[in-house]
N, C-alpha and C positions, 0 to 999 in steps of 0.2 A: 279820825275814827278811832275810838277806844278799843283796845284789844279785848277779846272775849275772855271771860273768867277762866275757862279751862286752859287757854293758852298761857296765861300768867302763872297758873299753877304748875305747868310743865317746865317753864323756864327756871324756876327755883332749884329743883333737883339737878338740872343740867349744869347750872352754875356751880353748885356744890361739888359735882364730880370733876369738872374741869379744874377747879381751884385746887383739888387734892392731887391731880395727876401732874400738872405743870409746875415745876419748882420755880420759886422766885428767890433770887439771891439779892439780899439787901446789904449784907455786910459780912465780915469774917465770922462774927458770932451771930449765927442765924437762929431765930426763934421760930419754931414750926408749930402752927396751931392746927390740930386735927379736929375738924368740926364733928366728926363722927365719934370722937372720944372726948371726955370731959377734962382729962389732965393735959398739962402743957409740958413738952419735952424740949430741953435745951441741948443742942448738938455742938460740942466743942471741936474746933479744927485740929487735925493731926499735925504734929510738929514737922516742919519741913526738914528734909535730910540735908546734912552739911555737904555743900558742893564746893570743892577747892579747885575746880577746873580753871586753867589759865586761858588767856586769850589765844595762845598759839599751840596749845597741847594737842588739839585734834588734828592740826596740820602736821605736827612733828611726829606724833606717835599715836594717832587715832586707831580705832579698832581695825579698819581696813589696811592701814599702813603696817600694823604689827602682824596681821595675818600674812601679808605679802612677804614680810621679812622671815617669818617662821617657815613658810613654804620654800623660800630661797635657801635657808639653812638646810632643810631636809633634802632638797634637790642636790645641793653640793655634797652632802654627806653620802648619798647613794652613788653619785657620780664618782667621788673619790674612792669609794670602796669597791664597786663592781663594774663601773662603766668608764674605762680610761678615755674613750673617745669624746666624752662630754666633760672631762675635768676642766679643760681650758675655758669652755663656755660658762660653766657654773661658777668658776672663780671670777670671771668677768662680771657676771650678774651680781654676785655678792660684793664685789669691789664697787660697782655702781651704787648699790644701796648704801654702802658705808660712806662713799664719797658724798652722797646727798645729805646724809646725817651730819657728817663733819662740816660740810660747807654751811648748812643752816645753823649749826651749833656755833661756829666761829662768827658768822655774820650777826646772829642774835646776841652773842656776848659783846661784841664790839659796839652794837647799837643800843645796848642796855634793854633788850627785849626778853631775854631768856630768864625765866624764874629758876629758883633753886630746884624745884621739883622737876622742871623740864630738863635741866642738866643731869639730874640723877637718873632719870629714865633713859636718856640718850646714852649715858655712860654704861648702863646695863645692856642696852641693845648693842653697843659697840663691843662690849666684852663677849657677848654671844658670838659675834663675828670673829673676834680675835682669837678666841680659845677653842673654836670648834671647826670652822670651815676655812678661814683665811690662812693659806699656807704659802710661806715665802719660797722655800726650796722643795716643797712637795713631799715632805716626809710623811704627811698624812695620807698620801695618795697611793694607789696600787701600781704606779709606774715602776717603783723600785722593787716591788714584789715580783713583777713579771720580767723586769730587765736587769735587776741587780743594780750595782753602782752606776751602770751606764744610763739608768733612768734619769740622771741629772741633766741629760741633754735636752729634756723638755722644759727646763727652767733656766734662769739666768738672763732672760731677755727683757723686753720692755715691760711685760706684765709683772714679772718678779719685782722690778724696781718700783713700779707704781704701787704695788701692795706694800712694799717696804716703806714708802713715803707715808701712806695712810696709817700704817702701824706706828710709825714714829710720831705722827701728828696726834693721834688719839691717845698715845701713852703720855706725851708731854701735857696735853690738855687735862688728862685725868689726874696727873700729879697736881697741877694748878687747881683743879676743881676741888679736890679733897683738902688741899692745904689752905687755899685762899678763897675759892669760889663760894664755899659754904659759910664763910665768915661775913664778908661784905662785898664780894666780887660779883654776885648775881642778885637779881631782883628778889626781894623778900615779900612774901604774900602780905596783903593788907589786912586780911581777916586774922585776928589773933589766934583763932582756932586752927588755922591752916599753916601757921608758922612753924610748928613742931613737925618735922618730917621724920619718916621712918623708912628703913630699907629692910628687905627680907633676906636672911641668910640662915636657913634652917629654922629661924624664928625671927620675930620682929625686933629690930634694933633702932634706937634713935640715932640719927646720923651724926649728931654732935657728941656722941659718946666714944667709947673705945673702938668701935667698928671703923671710925674714920682713920685711926692710926693704922689699922690693918690694911685698909685700901691705899693709904699713902705709901706704905712699904711695897705693896704689889705694883702700883702705878710707877713708882720710882725705879723699881727693879726692871720693869718692862722698858722704861725710858732708857736706862743704861744699856740693856741688851740690844734693843732695836737701834739705839743711837750708835752703838759700836758697829753693828752691821752696816749702818748708813755710812760711817766713816770708812769702813773697809771697801764698800762699793765705790766711794769717791776716789780712794787711792787706786783701786784697780782700774777705774775709768781713766785716771790721769796716766797710769802706766800704759794702758792700751793706746791712748792718744799719742804718746811719744814713741811707742814701739811700732804700731802698724797704722795709725790714723783712724779716722772715724769709720772708714769702710771695713776695717778689720773686724773679726769676730772673736770673742773670748769664749773659750771652752773650759768648763770647770770640772773639778773632781770632788768627790766626797770621801771622807775618811772612814765611813762606816763600811763594814763588811756585809756580805749577803745575809748572813745569819743575824747580824745586828739590825739590818734594815727590816727583815721579816718580823723580828721581835717588836720593833718600834711601830710597824704598821698594825700588828695585832693589838698592841696596847692603845694606840691612838683611835682605832675605829670603835673601841668600847668607850673610851673616855669622851670622844667627840659626841657620840649619841647621847651619853649621859649629860653632857654639858648643854646640849641643845634643849633637852627636856627640862633640865634644871633652870636654865636661863629664862625659858618661857614662863615657868612657874614663878620664878623670882620677880619677873616684871609684872605679872598679873597680880601677885600678892601685894607688891609695893603700891600699885595703882589703887587697889581696894583699900588698903590701910590708910592711904593719904586722901581718900574721898574724892578721887578724880572721876566723878560720876559720868561725865559726858564722853569719856574715853573707854568706858567699860562696854562689854559685849551687848548688854541689854539696852544701852542707850546709844551705841555707836551707829551712826548713820553712814552707810557706805554707798549711798546712791550718788554722791558727788565725785567729780574727778579726783580731788585730792585724796580720797580714800579708795576709790575704785581702781585707779591706774596701778598703784603698787600691788594691790590684791591680784589683779589680772596677770601682771607680769610674773609675780611669784608663783601663782597657781599654775599658769601655763608652763612655766619652766619645770615645775615639779611633775606635772602630768607628762611632759615630754620625756623626762628622764625615766619615769616608770614605764612608759610605752617602749622606749628603746631597750630597757632591760628585758622586758617581756619578749621583744622581737629577737634579741640575741639569744635568749634562752630557748626559744622555739628553733632557731637556726642550729644551735648546738645539739639539741635533741635530734633534729633531722640528720645532722652529720653523724652522730653516734649510731643512729639506727642504720644508716647507709654503710658505715664501717663494719658494724656487726654482721650485716647481711653479706658483705664481701668476704669477711673472714669465714663465715659459715660455708659459702660456696667453695672457697679455696680448701677448707678442711675436707669437704665432701669429695673434691677431686683427688686430693692426696690419699684419702682412705681407699679410693677405688683402684689405685695403682698397686702392683705387686709389692709385697713387703720387702723382698730381697732388693729390689731396685731402690726403695727408699733408704735402706741401710747403706747401700753402695754410694748413693749420692751424699748421704750425711758424712761418710768416711772421707770422701773426696774433699768436701768442704773443710773438714778438720785439717787434712794434710795441706791444703792450699793456704790455710790461714797461718800455719807455722812454717811454711816453706820459705827460705831466704829469697828465692827467685820470684816469689809471688808478691813481695812487698819491698819497699825501699828500706834502707838502714835507719832512716829517721822516723819510720812509722812504728809505733809500739804495737805489740800483739794485743794488748788491752789498753784502751785509752783511759787514763785516770781522770777523776773528776777535777774540774778546774778549781783552783784555790779560791776560797771565799774572801780572803783578805785582799786589800789593795795590792797592786803589783810590787811596789817598793815598800817594804815594811819599815815603819818608823815607830818611835815610842808612842805609847797609847795617848799621852796628852797631846802629842803632835797631831795624831790622826783625828782625835775628837775636836780639837780646836779648828782644824780644817773642815770637819763635818758641820760645825756650827757656823763657820764663816768661810764658805766655799770660795769667796773672792781671793783668799790667800793662796789658793792652788794655782793662780796665774803667775805668782812670783817664783823665781828659781829656788829660793831657799825652802819654800813651803811645799814644793811638789812632792806628791806621794805616789804618783803613777808615772808610767813611762812617758817619754816626750810626745808620743802620738796622741795621748789623751788630753794634754793640756796646752799644746802649742797654740799660739795666736796666729790665726790665718787672716 
């Protein structure tokens, strides 16, 4: 049965409308014919952005991983500064993150999987830990501000030596990375446009230029310092083993005075926050300059466990620290309010008593304070402030060497405190 003439007439405009709405992709150079216009327009494809992302970059330092690390840095900073009860937990969290980075870094290097850009970013992440939150003897923390030199009792145990091993490992690897790894020790990108790498330090620097020598000096210096600390720890451990055995406990001393510890704390809390912000900016700028597109925020997919787990751990740790700071602040406000209320009531009761009785009681208190029968011969009328220097004064270079290497305080020659402070039990 042949279609009616008016039906065929309606099919033609319907076909023309559909053909202009639905796109047809034939090739990269698509030629579009608009039947309602007489001219022909050729649409050229946009050039594809350079992508130098490696096979393992999203697993090592993807957007979710980096966010988790940044949150861990901040949680440790606030704990070190205002929340002593969480210092140990925050240090453990940061040590776990750093251990995961170092383990993957060493494994990838030995298996020939790590690219130069991967090593560069992991080095920057490790420097963020090392110079902002990772504290061997806790001089960045508020323990010493609240307890003075006695605050060293919180350190010197298993956690201290674990952090020391991590610091030694990352310092030695950093020296090798800048000396040999960037030459031929790590995988070089196959794309010629991705082979020239840049790092950011106030401005963009090619890593094969003078900036590499600067980082070699920094890494080598850290290796010497932390290596010396490791040697002192080994010697102190051997000394302890022969002196009291494995069950004994080493107690350490620091050569810094109370005033020096307070100065260090105030300096460190400013520099630490600055380095956290600076390190995060340095890492993000380096990723952008080296065209690591799949690791950037706009392309970072954090829906998978490799990205989501580090983010959740770091974020929850940060939120926990903030909540505990808020809870302690509320408790301190409540205590201050209660104390002020008690003082107000006591002042009201005193004001209600006869004035003569108040003066009589005050005079008796003065007489009792200076009366020989009211106090022993060893009790001073006014107790002087405790000295801020260590108990046994030594030359400044002796004190500062023990402050940098507290393991030395376990040896008789290097003791700067009385025997009760540093004996091995």
